[in-house]
C-alpha positions in Angstrom: -32.6 -34.9 -14.4 -35.1 -34.5 -16.8 -34.4 -31.6 -19.7 -35.3 -28.2 -19.1 -36.3 -26.5 -22.7 -34.4 -23.2 -22.7 -35.6 -20.2 -25.3 -33.2 -16.8 -24.8 -34.7 -14.0 -26.2 -32.3 -12.4 -28.6 -29.5 -10.0 -27.5 -31.8 -7.0 -28.3 -34.1 -7.8 -25.7 -31.2 -7.1 -23.1 -32.4 -6.4 -19.9 -29.0 -4.5 -18.6 -25.3 -3.7 -19.6 -23.2 -2.6 -17.1 -18.7 -1.8 -16.9 -17.4 -3.6 -14.0 -13.9 -3.5 -12.6 -12.8 -6.8 -11.3 -9.4 -6.5 -9.3 -7.1 -9.3 -9.8 -4.0 -10.3 -7.6 -0.3 -10.3 -8.6 2.9 -11.8 -6.6 5.4 -10.6 -7.2 8.4 -13.0 -6.0 11.5 -10.6 -6.1 12.3 -9.5 -2.5 12.1 -5.8 -2.2 11.9 -3.1 0.9 8.2 -2.2 1.4 8.7 1.1 0.1 10.6 -0.3 -3.4 7.5 -2.7 -3.3 5.3 -0.3 -3.1 6.7 1.8 -6.2 7.2 -1.3 -8.0 3.2 -1.8 -7.7 2.2 1.8 -8.4 4.3 1.5 -11.9 3.7 -1.8 -13.0 0.0 -2.2 -11.6 -2.2 0.0 -9.3 -0.8 -0.5 -5.8 -0.1 -2.8 -2.9 -3.0 -5.7 -2.8 -5.0 -4.3 0.3 -6.3 -7.3 2.6 -9.9 -6.6 4.0 -11.7 -9.3 4.7 -11.3 -13.2 5.3 -12.7 -13.8 1.0 -9.2 -11.3 0.5 -7.4 -13.3 2.7 -8.7 -17.0 1.2 -7.9 -15.3 -2.2 -4.4 -15.0 -1.5 -3.7 -18.1 0.3 -5.1 -19.9 -3.2 -2.8 -18.1 -5.2 0.7 -18.2 -3.9 3.3 -20.4 -4.6 4.9 -21.7 -1.6 8.0 -22.8 -3.2 8.5 -19.6 -4.6 8.6 -17.6 -1.4 12.2 -19.2 -0.8 14.3 -16.2 0.6 16.6 -16.9 3.5 15.2 -13.6 5.6 11.4 -14.1 5.3 10.3 -17.8 3.8 6.8 -18.0 3.3 6.6 -14.4 3.6 5.2 -11.5 1.9 4.5 -7.4 1.9 0.9 -6.5 1.5 -0.3 -2.9 1.7 -0.6 -2.2 5.1 1.7 0.1 7.2 1.5 2.2 10.7 2.6 6.4 10.5 0.4 7.5 13.3 2.5 7.8 16.3 3.1 10.1 19.8 6.0 10.2 21.6 5.3 8.3 25.1 7.7 7.6 28.2 9.3 4.2 28.7 8.1 4.4 32.3 3.9 4.3 32.0 4.1 5.8 35.5 5.8 8.9 35.0 3.1 11.0 33.9 0.9 7.9 32.6 3.7 7.9 29.8 2.5 11.2 28.0 5.5 13.8 26.9 4.2 17.0 28.5 7.4 18.4 28.2 10.3 18.5 25.6 13.9 20.3 24.9 14.4 18.8 20.6 17.6 19.9 18.8 16.6 22.5 16.0 14.7 20.2 12.9 13.9 17.6 15.3 12.7 15.1 15.3 13.0 14.1 11.9 12.9 10.5 11.1 15.7 11.1 8.1 16.2 7.2 8.2 12.7 6.2 8.2 13.0 4.4 11.5 14.7 6.9 14.3 11.8 5.6 16.8 13.4 5.9 19.9 15.1 9.3 21.3 18.6 10.4 22.4 20.0 13.4 24.3 23.5 14.9 23.7 25.5 17.1 26.2 24.0 20.4 25.4 20.2 18.7 26.8 18.9 18.8 23.9 16.9 15.7 22.3 17.4 13.6 18.5 15.3 10.8 17.6 17.3 8.6 16.7 17.5 4.9 15.0 16.7 2.4 18.5 19.0 -0.5 17.3 21.9 2.6 17.5 24.2 1.3 20.0 24.2 4.3 22.3 25.4 4.6 26.6 21.9 4.9 28.3 20.8 6.9 31.2 18.5 5.3 33.9 16.9 6.8 36.7 15.4 5.3 40.2 12.3 6.5 41.3 12.2 7.0 45.6 11.5 10.1 47.9 14.2 11.6 45.5 14.8 10.9 41.5 18.1 9.7 40.9 20.0 9.6 37.3 22.4 7.0 36.4 24.7 7.2 33.8 25.6 3.5 32.0 29.3 3.3 30.9 28.5 0.6 27.9 26.7 1.1 24.7 23.5 -1.0 23.6 20.8 -0.5 21.3 17.5 1.2 23.1 15.6 -1.9 23.2 18.4 -3.7 25.6 19.0 -0.1 27.7 15.2 -0.6 28.8 15.9 -3.9 30.0 19.0 -3.0 32.1 17.8 0.0 33.1 14.3 -2.1 34.3 16.3 -4.8 35.8 18.5 -2.5 38.2 17.2 0.5 38.5 13.2 2.0 37.5 13.2 3.0 34.4 15.4 4.1 31.5 15.2 8.1 32.1 11.8 10.0 32.1 12.7 13.9 31.9 9.8 16.2 33.2 11.4 19.3 33.5 14.4 21.6 33.5 16.1 20.6 36.3 16.1 17.0 34.8 17.9 18.4 32.0 20.3 19.6 34.4 20.9 16.7 36.3 21.2 14.5 33.1 23.8 17.0 31.0 26.1 17.3 34.2 26.4 12.8 34.0 26.9 13.3 30.1 31.1 13.3 29.0 31.3 16.3 26.9 30.6 15.5 22.7 28.5 12.3 23.6 24.9 11.5 23.9 22.8 8.8 25.6 19.7 7.1 25.3 16.1 8.5 27.5 13.5 6.8 27.8 11.3 8.1 25.2 10.3 5.9 22.0 7.1 6.5 20.2 3.9 4.8 20.9 1.8 3.2 17.5 -2.1 3.2 18.2 -3.8 0.2 17.8 -5.9 1.6 15.1 -2.8 3.4 13.3 -2.6 1.0 10.5 -3.4 2.2 7.4 -3.8 1.2 3.5 -2.1 2.3 1.3 -4.8 4.9 0.1 -4.2 6.5 3.7 -7.5 4.8 5.3 -8.0 3.3 8.0 -7.8 -0.8 8.1 -11.2 -2.0 10.3 -10.1 -5.9 9.2 -7.6 -7.6 10.7 -5.5 -11.0 10.7 -2.7 -10.7 13.3 -0.8 -13.9 14.4 -1.2 -13.8 17.7 1.3 -12.2 19.7 1.5 -9.7 16.6 2.3 -6.9 15.6 4.9 -6.4 18.6 7.3 -4.4 18.2 7.6 -0.1 17.7 10.4 -0.4 15.5 8.3 -2.9 12.8 5.6 -0.5 11.2 5.0 -2.6 7.7 2.9 -5.7 7.6 3.6 -9.1 6.0 1.5 -12.3 5.8 2.9 -15.4 6.5 1.6 -18.1 4.2 2.7 -20.7 5.6 1.0 -20.0 8.2 -3.1 -19.1 7.1 -1.9 -15.7 5.7 -1.8 -14.5 8.9 0.2 -10.7 9.3 3.1 -9.8 11.4 4.2 -6.3 11.4 8.3 -5.8 10.4 10.9 -3.5 9.8 10.1 -2.1 7.0 13.6 -2.2 5.7 13.1 -6.0 5.2 12.9 -7.7 1.9 10.8 -10.1 0.5 8.1 -10.6 -1.8 5.1 -8.3 -2.2 1.2 -8.8 -4.0 0.1 -6.1 -5.9 -3.5 -5.8 -7.7 -4.4 -4.5 -10.9 -8.1 -3.8 -12.1 -9.9 -6.0 -15.1 -13.0 -4.1 -16.8 -15.9 -6.7 -17.0 -19.2 -6.2 -19.1 -21.8 -7.2 -17.6 -25.6 -8.1 -19.3 -28.7 -8.9 -17.7 -30.7 -11.2 -19.7 -34.5 -12.2 -19.7 -35.3 -16.0 -19.8 -38.0 -17.8 -20.9 -38.5 -21.2 -19.5 -40.7 -23.5 -21.2 -41.3 -27.2 -19.1 -43.1 -30.2 -20.2 -43.0 -31.3 -16.4 -43.2 -30.6 -12.7 -39.6 -30.1 -12.3 -39.3 -27.8 -9.0 -37.5 -24.6 -10.4 -36.5 -23.6 -6.7 -34.3 -26.2 -6.6 -30.9 -25.5 -6.1 -29.5 -28.1 -8.5 -32.5 -27.5 -11.0 -31.3 -23.8 -11.2 -27.5 -24.7 -11.7 -28.3 -27.5 -14.6 -30.1 -24.6 -16.6 -26.7 -22.4 -16.1 -25.3 -25.0 -17.3 -27.1 -25.2 -20.3 -27.7 -21.4 -20.7 -23.6 -21.4 -20.9 -23.3 -24.1 -23.2 -26.1 -22.3 -25.5 -23.9 -18.8 -25.6 -20.9 -20.9 -26.1 -23.0 -22.6 -29.6 -23.9 -18.7 -30.5 -20.1 -17.8 -30.3 -19.4 -16.5 -27.5 -15.9 -17.2 -26.9 -15.4 -15.1 -23.7 -14.8 -16.6 -20.0 -18.9 -16.5 -19.1 -19.6 -16.2 -15.4 -23.3 -17.0 -15.0 -25.7 -16.6 -11.8 -29.8 -15.8 -11.4 -30.6 -12.8 -9.9 -33.2 -12.9 -7.3 -36.5 -10.8 -7.4 -37.4 -8.8 -4.1 -38.9 -11.6 -2.5 -36.3 -14.0 -3.0 -37.5 -16.0 -5.6 -36.0 -16.2 -9.5 -38.5 -17.5 -10.9 -42.5 -16.3 -11.5 -45.2 -17.5 -13.6 -46.2 -15.4 -16.7 -49.4 -13.0 -16.8 -52.3 -14.4 -18.0 -51.8 -12.9 -21.3 -49.4 -14.8 -22.2 -48.5 -18.1 -23.0 -49.7 -20.6 -20.4 -47.2 -22.7 -19.0 -44.8 -20.8 -19.3 -42.2 -19.5 -16.7 -40.0 -16.2 -16.7 -36.8 -14.8 -14.9 
């Protein structure tokens, strides 16, 4: 490629100086729960990383050290800054009032989600309701819909999802309760001092996923079949699978990604080019060679920091324009 003689106007002729902020990501390979990970990120850096585009996905895929994501419970995965916290209470049997809860009998102070995972509902022998961890082993009450509604007490402890499967297999579903008469019918089945599962659970809408700052996530990179569990409200990226997202229970422990900010000084310079040949200044290869020469000149002048150079295009999309007639003939100007 023909050489191009470059003359860079002195620093006093800078067109503008501005301060930019660049986000940098930091993998932390010490396993923590999602809330522990966020606390660490806000204390040591800025916050947990937010993934809002495929560019962000690609950056993380390039940065991750898979050999260090070796925790047996979460191999190849790391928390990112995404969580679901908006919900409604719905009935397991979607044919009952279209699944909508339009009657309730919560115990005083409930629901309180005291352990952060109380997404299912149990009923005490008093008829009052309590939100409970779906993994708790509690005896369920099923119901059978027909000309009349029949409630069936099951004398076997099981988690809520297992109870739901059992009731759907042998009856209609877990008990749906729509009025005080239903409350009295179920109360009559419950042994004193115990509680039972009923068919009420939290339902998270598709747009309930939020970034740490509380804003809605408008980008997603879910693995096929995800999100898939009402009790899994926090998000991890699987870096053995292109960084695709999975929902996990928030008390799972895994590596995580924080972000921090680096201030960058942006300088805009005018560059005059004197050329002694007919080089095509629209050719990307020619423009790249020019940037390399400018970078070397700056380093020769003592600029030791990292340099990132790019051409600024004018309103017409062009980089170079000929100078006006009153300037030196034959020159082009950026």
